[in-house]
MIVO-678553 format. One line per 2 residues: their letters; for each residue z, x, y of N, C-alpha, C, O. Coordinates in steps of 0.1 Angstrom, whole numbers, m for minus. Atoms other than C-alpha are relative to their C-alpha. Layout:
<romis>
A) Z:X:Y:Z:X:Y:Z:X:Y:Z:X:Y  ...
</romis>
This chain:
<romis>
MR) 11:8:5:m803:1339:15:m6:m7:13:0:m8:23  7:8:m11:m828:1320:37:3:m15:m1:4:m20:m12
AV) m4:14:0:m819:1285:48:m6:m6:13:m7:1:23  4:8:m13:m832:1259:74:13:m6:6:19:m14:m1
VQ) m13:4:m6:m802:1254:97:m2:m5:15:m13:m3:21  m1:4:m14:m793:1238:131:14:2:5:24:m1:m2
DV) m13:m1:m7:m766:1245:156:4:m12:8:16:m15:10  m2:12:m9:m770:1213:177:m9:m11:m5:m19:m8:m12
YG) 8:12:3:m784:1178:172:m12:0:9:m12:5:20  13:0:m8:m820:1172:184:m11:m3:m9:m10:m7:m20
DA) 13:1:8:m856:1169:173:m2:12:m9:7:21:m9  2:m11:11:m872:1192:147:0:14:7:0:24:0
GV) 1:m13:m7:m874:1219:174:14:8:m1:14:20:2  m13:m7:1:m836:1226:168:2:8:m13:11:15:m15
LQ) m1:m6:13:m843:1238:133:m4:14:0:m14:18:7  3:m15:1:m843:1275:124:1:5:m14:10:1:m22
LR) m1:m6:13:m850:1295:93:7:13:2:2:22:9  m9:m11:m2:m822:1320:91:5:5:m13:4:m1:m23
DV) m7:m6:11:m804:1344:68:15:m5:1:21:m2:11  m14:5:1:m770:1328:58:7:5:m12:0:10:m22
AR) m7:m5:12:m743:1337:33:m3:m10:m11:m4:m22:m10  3:7:12:m750:1326:m2:13:m8:m4:23:m2:m4
PA) m13:7:4:m725:1298:m13:5:4:m14:m3:10:m21  m5:m2:13:m703:1301:m44:5:m14:m5:9:m23:2
AG) m4:13:7:m695:1273:m69:16:0:m1:22:9:m8  m14:2:2:m660:1261:m66:4:m9:m11:m6:m13:m19
PG) m4:9:11:m640:1238:m91:m9:m12:1:m11:m18:11  8:12:2:m662:1210:m103:m14:1:6:m21:m9:7
QV) 13:m2:m6:m693:1225:m86:m9:9:m8:m5:16:m16  11:m8:6:m726:1240:m97:m8:7:11:m12:1:21
LV) 9:m8:m9:m745:1268:m79:m15:m1:m6:m17:3:m17  13:2:4:m782:1260:m81:m9:9:8:m8:10:20
RV) 10:m7:m6:m811:1283:m74:m11:m11:3:m18:m16:m7  9:11:m3:m833:1258:m55:m15:4:m1:m19:14:5
VA) 15:m1:1:m870:1256:m65:m7:m9:10:m17:m5:15  7:9:m8:m879:1226:m45:11:m10:6:21:m12:m1
AG) m9:8:m6:m861:1202:m21:m7:m12:6:m17:m10:13  7:12:m5:m871:1165:m13:4:m2:15:14:3:20
VD) m2:3:m14:m874:1152:23:2:m16:0:m7:m23:m5  m2:14:m2:m860:1117:30:5:m3:14:9:6:21
PG) m4:4:m14:m852:1097:62:14:4:4:17:7:15  m14:m5:m3:m815:1107:59:0:13:6:8:17:15
VW) 0:m13:m6:m825:1142:67:m3:0:15:3:8:23  3:2:m14:m840:1131:100:12:m5:8:15:m1:19
HM) m12:5:m6:m808:1111:108:10:12:2:17:13:13  m10:m11:m1:m786:1142:101:m5:10:11:4:15:18
MT) 6:m9:m10:m809:1163:123:3:m5:14:7:3:22  0:6:m14:m809:1140:153:14:m5:3:18:m6:15
GR) m13:5:m3:m773:1127:149:0:m14:4:8:m19:12  1:13:m4:m785:1092:153:m2:m9:m13:m8:m5:m22
PW) m8:6:m11:m772:1065:151:13:7:2:18:14:m7  m12:m7:m3:m741:1076:168:12:m3:m9:21:5:m10
AM) m11:4:9:m718:1057:144:2:10:m11:13:11:m17  m2:m9:11:m724:1084:118:7:13:4:11:21:m5
RP) m5:m12:m5:m711:1112:140:15:3:m3:19:15:m5  m13:m3:5:m674:1108:131:1:7:m14:11:14:m17
VT) 1:m6:13:m685:1119:96:m8:14:1:m4:24:m4  9:m12:0:m713:1144:104:3:10:11:m2:21:11
GL) m4:m8:m12:m698:1159:136:m2:m6:13:m13:m11:16  1:7:m13:m691:1145:170:m10:6:10:m19:m1:16
RT) 8:m7:m10:m708:1171:192:m11:9:m7:m22:10:m2  9:m8:7:m725:1194:167:1:m3:m15:11:m7:m20
PK) m1:3:14:m733:1191:130:10:8:m8:11:20:m6  m10:m7:8:m705:1199:106:m7:8:m11:m3:20:m14
IQ) 8:m7:10:m730:1209:80:m13:5:7:m21:m4:12  11:m4:m8:m756:1231:95:m13:1:m9:m24:0:m3
TR) 12:m1:8:m781:1234:65:m5:m14:m3:3:m23:m7  6:14:2:m805:1204:62:m4:m1:m15:m6:8:m23
GR) 5:4:13:m817:1186:31:11:m5:m10:23:0:m9  m9:6:10:m800:1166:3:m5:1:m15:2:6:m24
DL) 6:0:13:m824:1163:m27:m3:15:m4:m6:23:4  4:m13:5:m829:1193:m49:m5:0:m15:m1:m9:m22
AG) 3:m2:14:m844:1205:m82:m1:16:m2:m6:23:7  0:m15:1:m838:1240:m95:6:4:m13:7:m3:m23
VV) m5:m6:12:m821:1263:m121:15:3:3:18:10:13  m14:m3:m1:m783:1266:m126:2:15:0:m2:22:m9
EA) m4:m14:m1:m771:1300:m114:14:3:m5:16:14:m11  m14:m1:4:m734:1295:m120:7:m13:1:3:m22:8
VG) m8:12:0:m708:1269:m127:15:4:4:20:14:1  m14:m2:m4:m673:1265:m112:9:m4:m12:5:m8:m23
AG) m10:3:9:m641:1259:m130:0:m15:m3:m2:m23:6  m1:13:4:m638:1227:m150:m14:m7:m2:m14:m18:m7
VT) 13:5:2:m676:1221:m152:m4:1:m14:m4:12:m20  5:0:14:m689:1211:m186:m14:m7:1:m16:m16:9
GF) 13:7:0:m724:1200:m195:m11:8:7:m23:4:5  11:m8:m7:m742:1226:m174:3:15:m3:15:19:m4
AP) m2:m14:3:m748:1263:m180:m11:8:7:m21:2:10  10:m8:m7:m767:1291:m162:m13:m1:m8:m14:0:m20
GD) 13:1:6:m804:1287:m169:m5:m15:m1:m17:m17:m3  4:14:1:m804:1249:m171:m8:m5:11:m5:m1:23
EV) 8:6:m11:m830:1230:m151:6:m13:3:7:m22:m5  m7:12:m5:m814:1203:m130:m6:m6:12:m14:0:19
YG) 4:7:m12:m820:1178:m103:11:m8:5:19:m13:m4  m11:9:m6:m797:1158:m79:1:2:14:m9:5:21
TT) m2:m1:m14:m782:1160:m46:12:9:4:21:11:m4  m11:m8:m5:m759:1182:m25:4:m4:14:m5:m8:22
PT) m4:5:m13:m738:1173:5:0:12:10:2:10:22  0:m11:m9:m741:1208:20:m13:7:3:m13:18:9
GS) 13:m5:m4:m779:1213:23:m7:6:m11:m3:15:m18  8:m5:11:m807:1219:0:m13:8:5:m20:13:m3
FA) 11:m7:m5:m833:1235:23:4:15:1:5:21:12  m6:m14:1:m821:1269:12:m4:6:m14:m7:m1:m23
EF) 2:m6:13:m826:1294:m16:10:m3:m11:7:m3:m23  m11:5:9:m793:1284:m32:8:m11:7:9:m12:19
AV) m8:11:m5:m771:1253:m29:10:m3:m10:8:m1:m22  m12:4:9:m738:1241:m43:m1:m15:m1:m2:m22:10
AP) m1:15:2:m737:1206:m57:11:m4:m9:14:3:m19  m10:6:10:m709:1185:m73:m7:m3:m13:m18:m8:m14
AD) 6:2:14:m715:1184:m111:m3:m15:m2:m12:m18:m9  3:14:3:m713:1146:m109:m11:m6:9:m13:m18:9
RL) 12:4:m7:m744:1145:m86:m12:7:m6:m23:8:1  11:m7:6:m766:1165:m110:m3:m6:m14:6:m12:m20
AG) 3:4:13:m785:1157:m142:m12:9:m4:m18:16:4  10:m9:5:m810:1175:m164:m14:m5:6:m17:m17:6
KP) 13:3:m5:m845:1177:m148:m9:m8:m10:m10:m3:m21  9:6:10:m869:1152:m164:m11:10:m5:m17:18:2
AN) 9:m11:7:m889:1173:m189:m14:0:4:m21:10:5  14:2:m3:m922:1159:m179:m4:2:15:m16:1:18
LS) 3:m1:m14:m919:1166:m142:1:15:4:9:22:m2  m1:m13:m6:m925:1198:m122:13:m1:9:18:m11:13
FE) m12:m1:m10:m896:1210:m99:m4:m8:13:5:m15:18  4:6:m12:m916:1197:m70:1:m16:m1:6:m22:8
QA) m1:14:3:m919:1162:m85:14:m5:m1:18:m15:4  m14:3:3:m883:1161:m97:8:0:14:17:m9:16
AV) m8:m1:m12:m870:1171:m62:0:m12:9:9:m13:17  1:11:m10:m882:1140:m44:6:m13:m6:5:m23:0
VP) m5:12:6:m865:1116:m68:13:m4:3:16:m16:5  m14:4:0:m828:1117:m64:4:m10:10:9:m21:6
VS) m5:9:m10:m821:1100:m31:m8:m13:0:m3:m24:m1  9:12:0:m851:1077:m30:0:m8:m13:1:m20:m13
GT) 0:7:13:m851:1069:m67:13:m7:m2:13:m19:m7  m13:6:2:m813:1062:m68:1:m12:9:7:m22:5
TA) m1:12:m9:m816:1039:m37:m8:m11:m5:m4:m23:m4  9:11:6:m845:1020:m52:6:m7:m12:5:m19:m13
LQ) m6:5:13:m828:1016:m86:11:m9:4:12:m20:m2  m12:8:m3:m796:1003:m70:m4:m13:8:2:m24:5
AV) 6:12:m6:m816:979:m47:m5:m10:m9:m2:m22:m8  7:9:9:m837:964:m74:10:m5:m11:10:m17:m14
RD) m9:3:12:m812:965:m104:13:m7:5:17:m17:m1  m14:5:m2:m778:960:m88:2:m10:12:10:m20:10
VA) m2:8:m11:m782:943:m54:m9:m13:m1:m4:m24:m1  9:11:1:m813:921:m58:0:m5:m14:m3:m17:m16
QV) m1:4:14:m808:919:m96:m13:m7:m4:m13:m18:m9  13:5:3:m845:914:m101:m2:m3:m15:2:5:m23
RA) 2:4:14:m855:896:m133:m14:m4:m2:m22:m7:7  14:3:4:m886:888:m152:m4:m13:5:4:m23:5
GQ) 5:12:m5:m908:861:m137:3:m3:15:m2:m12:21  m2:2:m14:m894:864:m102:m11:6:9:m19:15:5
RV) 10:m5:m10:m916:870:m71:8:9:10:17:4:17  m7:m9:m8:m905:901:m52:m9:6:10:m20:10:7
LV) 7:m7:m11:m916:914:m18:6:13:3:18:13:5  m5:m13:m3:m912:951:m11:m6:4:14:m18:7:14
IG) 5:m5:m13:m916:960:26:3:15:2:14:20:0  m1:m15:0:m923:997:31:m4:5:m14:1:15:m18
AG) 3:m3:14:m939:998:m3:m7:13:m2:m7:18:m13  8:m12:1:m960:1029:4:9:13:4:4:24:4
GG) m8:m11:m3:m930:1051:13:8:5:m11:5:1:m22  m7:m6:11:m906:1071:m7:8:m9:m8:7:m10:m20
IG) m8:9:7:m880:1045:m16:m9:m12:m5:m8:m16:m16  8:12:3:m906:1017:m16:m9:3:m12:m10:m6:m21
SF) 9:m2:12:m929:1034:m41:8:m1:m13:2:m5:m23  m8:1:12:m900:1036:m66:4:m15:m2:4:m20:m13
AV) m4:14:1:m889:1000:m58:m11:m9:m6:m8:m18:m14  11:7:6:m923:986:m66:m1:2:m15:m2:m8:m22
QL) 1:m3:14:m924:1003:m99:12:m6:m8:10:m12:m19  m13:5:6:m888:993:m108:m1:m15:m1:3:m21:m12
AF) 1:14:1:m894:957:m99:m11:m5:m10:m10:m15:m17  11:3:10:m927:956:m119:5:3:m14:2:m5:m23
AA) m5:m2:13:m909:972:m149:10:m11:m4:11:m13:m16  m9:11:4:m883:944:m147:m8:m13:m4:m1:m23:m8
GA) 7:12:3:m911:919:m152:m3:m9:12:m7:m21:10  2:8:m12:m914:907:m116:m14:1:4:m21:10:1
DV) 14:0:m6:m946:897:m98:3:6:14:9:m1:22  m4:m8:m11:m945:923:m70:m11:m1:11:m23:1:8
TG) 8:m2:m12:m961:921:m35:5:11:9:16:11:12  m4:m11:m8:m961:952:m15:m5:m2:14:m16:m6:17
VC) 4:0:m14:m962:954:23:m2:14:5:8:23:3  3:m14:m4:m978:985:37:m12:0:9:m18:m11:11
SA) 12:m1:m8:m1007:997:59:m12:0:m10:m11:3:m22  11:0:9:m1042:994:45:m3:13:m6:m9:13:m17
GK) 2:m14:6:m1044:1031:39:8:2:m12:4:11:m20  m9:m3:11:m1016:1029:14:m2:m11:m11:5:m11:m21
AD) 1:12:9:m1029:997:m4:m3:4:m14:2:m1:m23  5:m3:13:m1046:1014:m33:12:7:m8:15:4:m19
LV) m12:m6:6:m1014:1036:m39:9:m11:m5:14:m10:m17  m10:10:4:m992:1005:m40:m5:m8:m11:3:m12:m20
RS) 6:7:12:m1015:986:m63:2:8:m13:5:3:m23  0:m9:12:m1016:1016:m87:15:1:m5:17:4:m17
LG) m14:0:4:m977:1014:m88:5:m12:m7:16:m12:m12  m4:12:7:m977:979:m101:0:m13:8:3:m24:3
AA) 0:12:m9:m980:955:m71:m13:m9:m3:m24:m4:m3  11:9:3:m1001:925:m80:m8:m4:13:m19:m7:13
DV) 6:4:m13:m1008:918:m43:5:10:10:17:15:9  m4:m8:m11:m1007:939:m11:m2:m7:13:m12:m13:15
LD) 0:6:m14:m999:926:24:m2:10:10:7:19:11  2:m9:m11:m1013:945:54:8:m4:11:5:m15:17
YR) m9:4:m10:m985:943:79:m7:m1:14:m2:m8:23  7:0:m12:m1010:948:107:m8:m13:2:m12:m16:14
TE) 8:12:0:m1029:916:99:7:m12:m4:3:m24:m2  m7:12:6:m1004:893:82:16:3:0:20:13:m4
EV) m14:m1:0:m967:887:88:6:m4:m14:m1:m11:m21  m5:1:14:m944:887:58:4:m15:m3:5:m19:m15
DA) m3:14:3:m935:850:62:m12:m9:1:m11:m22:0  12:8:m2:m971:838:65:m3:m9:m12:m9:m19:m11
RG) 2:9:12:m971:824:29:11:m9:m3:11:m16:m13  m11:10:1:m939:805:34:12:6:m9:12:18:m13
PV) m12:m4:8:m906:807:14:m3:2:m15:2:m7:m23  5:m1:14:m921:820:m19:7:11:m7:4:12:m20
FD) m4:m12:7:m902:852:m27:15:m2:m4:23:m7:4  m14:1:5:m870:852:m49:8:12:6:20:11:7
AV) m8:m12:m6:m861:887:m35:m10:7:9:m22:8:7  7:m8:m9:m872:906:m5:8:13:2:20:13:6
ID) m6:m13:m2:m864:943:m3:m7:7:11:m18:12:11  6:m5:m12:m869:956:32:6:14:2:18:16:4
IA) m3:m14:m1:m869:994:34:m4:5:14:m16:6:17  2:m6:m13:m865:1009:68:m8:m9:9:m17:m5:16
GS) 8:10:m7:m878:977:84:6:m3:13:17:2:17  m4:3:m14:m875:963:119:m1:m15:3:2:m19:14
RP) 2:14:m3:m882:926:115:13:m8:2:23:m4:m4  m12:8:m2:m857:900:127:3:m7:m13:m6:m9:m21
LS) m5:7:12:m836:883:100:m8:m13:m2:m10:m18:m13  6:13:1:m852:850:109:m14:0:m6:m18:m9:m14
VL) 13:m2:6:m887:863:99:2:2:m15:m5:m5:m23  m2:m3:14:m875:877:66:6:m12:m8:1:m14:m19
RR) m5:11:7:m855:846:57:m11:m11:m2:m10:m18:m12  10:10:2:m886:824:62:m10:4:m12:m17:m4:m17
AL) 8:m4:12:m903:845:33:8:m3:m13:3:m2:m24  m8:2:12:m873:838:10:1:m14:m5:0:m24:3
TP) m3:13:5:m867:809:m13:14:m4:4:21:5:9  m13:4:m5:m837:788:m4:13:7:m5:23:9:2
RG) m11:m8:5:m814:808:m27:m4:14:m3:1:20:m12  5:m14:3:m833:841:m26:10:10:6:19:7:12
TL) m9:m11:m4:m818:875:m20:m8:10:9:m20:13:5  5:m10:m9:m826:898:9:8:13:m1:20:12:1
VL) m8:m13:1:m817:935:5:m6:8:12:m18:11:13  4:m9:m12:m818:956:37:4:14:m3:16:17:m4
VG) m2:m14:2:m822:993:31:m4:8:12:m16:10:14  3:m7:m12:m819:1012:63:m5:m9:11:m2:m21:10
GE) 5:7:m11:m837:1001:94:m2:9:12:8:11:20  2:m11:m8:m852:1027:116:m4:m4:15:m1:4:24
AR) 6:3:m13:m868:1009:146:7:m9:10:4:m10:22  m7:9:m9:m844:984:160:15:3:0:20:11:m8
GT) m14:m1:m1:m808:980:169:6:8:11:m2:13:19  m7:m6:m11:m782:995:192:0:15:m3:m3:20:m14
AL) m1:m14:1:m778:1032:199:11:4:m9:11:14:m16  m12:m3:8:m744:1030:182:m3:m1:m15:1:8:m23
LG) 3:3:14:m756:1015:149:m14:1:m5:m17:1:m17  15:m1:4:m794:1018:150:m3:m13:m8:2:m24:m5
GM) 4:11:8:m810:995:125:10:m6:m9:9:m17:m15  m11:4:9:m778:992:105:7:m12:6:14:m19:m1
SR) m7:11:m6:m765:966:130:m6:m13:m6:2:m22:m8  6:11:7:m789:942:113:6:m2:m14:8:m13:m18
AW) m5:1:13:m776:950:79:15:m3:m1:19:m11:m10  m15:1:2:m738:952:85:6:m10:10:18:m13:8
LA) m5:10:m9:m734:927:113:m7:m14:m1:0:m24:m4  7:13:0:m761:900:114:m1:m6:m13:1:m18:m15
AP) 2:5:13:m768:897:77:12:m7:m6:11:m18:m11  m12:7:6:m732:889:65:3:m13:8:7:m23:2
LA) m3:12:m7:m728:864:93:m10:m12:m4:m6:m23:m6  10:10:4:m761:846:84:2:m5:m14:m1:m16:m17
SL) m3:5:14:m751:845:47:11:m11:0:10:m19:m9  m11:10:0:m720:825:56:m5:m14:2:1:m24:m2
VS) 5:14:m3:m742:795:67:m13:m2:m7:m20:m11:m3  12:2:8:m770:798:42:2:2:m15:11:9:m19
GQ) 0:m2:15:m777:795:5:m6:13:m4:m5:17:m15  6:m12:3:m796:827:8:10:11:0:21:10:6
HL) m8:m11:1:m780:861:0:m6:11:7:m17:16:4  5:m10:m9:m785:886:27:10:12:0:21:11:4
KG) m9:m12:3:m771:921:19:m6:13:6:m18:16:4  3:m14:m3:m771:955:34:4:9:m11:13:5:m19
ML) m4:m9:10:m768:985:11:0:14:4:m9:18:12  0:m14:0:m759:1021:10:0:6:m14:9:2:m22
AR) 0:m6:14:m768:1041:m22:12:8:m3:18:14:6  m11:m8:6:m741:1057:m43:m6:11:m9:m11:7:m20
EN) 6:m11:9:m754:1091:m56:9:3:m12:21:6:m10  m9:m3:11:m742:1097:m91:m9:4:m12:m21:1:m12
AA) 7:m6:12:m752:1114:m124:m6:m10:m9:m17:m9:m14  5:10:9:m755:1082:m144:m14:m6:4:m22:m8:m4
DL) 13:6:m4:m783:1068:m123:m11:11:0:m23:7:m3  10:m11:1:m801:1102:m122:m4:1:m15:m16:3:m18
EA) 4:0:14:m800:1101:m161:m9:m12:m3:m19:m11:m10  8:12:2:m813:1065:m161:m15:2:6:m24:m2:m1
LA) 13:m3:m6:m842:1076:m137:m7:10:m9:m19:9:m10  7:m10:8:m849:1106:m159:m6:m7:m13:m18:m4:m16
EL) 6:7:12:m854:1083:m189:m12:m8:4:m22:m8:m4  11:8:m4:m877:1061:m170:m12:9:3:m23:5:0
LE) 12:m10:m3:m898:1091:m157:m5:5:m13:m17:6:m14  5:m6:13:m900:1106:m192:m8:m9:m8:m17:m5:m16
SG) 7:10:8:m911:1074:m208:m13:m5:7:m21:m12:1  11:5:m7:m938:1069:m181:1:m13:8:m8:m17:15
TL) m2:12:m7:m923:1038:m167:0:2:15:m5:m7:22  1:m3:m15:m919:1055:m133:m9:13:1:m9:22:m7
RV) 7:m13:m3:m942:1081:m118:3:3:15:7:m6:23  m3:m5:m14:m938:1102:m86:m13:2:8:m22:8:3
AV) 11:m1:m10:m961:1099:m57:3:10:11:10:6:20  m2:m10:m10:m960:1132:m38:m12:1:9:m23:5:5
ER) 11:m1:m10:m981:1132:m6:m3:14:3:m15:18:3  2:m13:m6:m976:1168:5:12:9:m3:23:5:m2
AF) m10:m11:0:m957:1201:m1:0:8:11:m11:12:16  m1:m9:m12:m944:1223:27:8:12:m5:18:11:m12
PL) m9:m12:3:m931:1259:24:13:m1:9:13:m8:19  m13:1:m6:m895:1264:35:m1:3:15:5:m3:23
AH) 2:m3:m14:m907:1279:68:m5:m10:8:m4:m10:20  6:11:m7:m924:1247:77:7:m13:m3:1:m24:m2
AA) m8:12:2:m896:1223:69:0:m9:12:1:m21:11  0:8:m12:m896:1211:105:m12:m9:0:m11:m21:5
DA) 12:9:0:m932:1198:101:2:m12:m10:m2:m23:m7  m2:11:10:m921:1178:70:9:m10:6:7:m22:4
IR) m9:9:m6:m892:1163:89:m6:m8:12:m3:m20:14  8:7:m10:m915:1154:118:m8:m12:m6:m8:m23:m1
LI) 8:10:7:m938:1136:94:9:m12:m5:6:m24:m3  m8:11:6:m910:1117:77:6:m9:11:8:m21:9
GS) m6:7:m11:m895:1107:111:m11:m9:6:m7:m19:13  10:8:m5:m929:1093:121:m2:m14:m7:m7:m23:m1
GH) 1:11:8:m927:1067:94:m13:m3:m6:m16:m14:m11  14:2:5:m963:1073:83:m3:9:m12:m14:11:m15
SR) 2:m7:12:m958:1094:52:m4:m9:m11:0:m21:m11  5:8:11:m976:1082:21:6:6:m13:2:16:m18
GK) m7:m6:12:m953:1086:m9:11:10:5:17:8:16  m11:m10:m3:m929:1116:m9:m5:13:5:m16:17:3
LV) 3:m13:m5:m927:1149:9:9:10:m7:21:6:m9  m8:m10:7:m913:1181:m7:m1:13:7:m11:17:13
IT) m1:m13:m5:m902:1215:5:1:10:m13:8:7:m22  m1:m10:11:m909:1245:m19:7:12:6:4:17:17
I) m8:m11:m4:m886:1274:m18:m6:13:m5:m1:24:m3
</romis>
């Protein structure tokens, strides 16, 4: 089968489209014929091997998993021993730890769910990682409630576009932070107000937000805290532009934030999403009801996956990017 693979860490130039052996479904696994695969910032991190703290898991000198991609949507080809609830021919979406930029992929059954009936494969493929992260950030970590004021930083990106919609669906008054070129998109997703980060800093309006969800941001905690109410909640999702080579932007989430929380009434929390079937099923219900919609900026053929990863790595994508197989 064809797959986008890499032998060494590096920029998008290390990616190659090659013929590799087709995987087989083991116990508890599902073999999926991939129709489309989503592109998220995690793919860029896996490609580059940065920050270095991830390498004990991903491979110290070279990637343990050579095939890139995590999100997928496709059709069940076969199921392994012990798998119930899926059968060949079922349309599914979810994530795989062994790479989705390929014609076939193996995924744990507990990371798959039925594809939302009203979505195309391309639309469904961009939901799992970003949608699950946004759902857990809004529902579980920030615990957004009706009547609260919520600031979403990075509102025009993949996770941010879902976070705006989920906070709006919870009854919050949402302000999105993005570039001027993404303002119309963010308003259409439910933001009552949009802040252009190039002309206004997030703390310019004072401590008015009950929750701030900072997605792949780079601002100092001091700036973010000045936008929060005295007992507000800050959720740090990623952090691409600042921090040490060892931890990258995660040093802000996992070192500085917990220490600051000890001496403040504010709740400052880093988060890592937990991929699971229950949240995929919850997202499918929201998508099928029209509560959530998918903003796909652009589709790339498998042979041009490197171009998609370059764009996601630049931080300037508008909505989601998808690979078609």
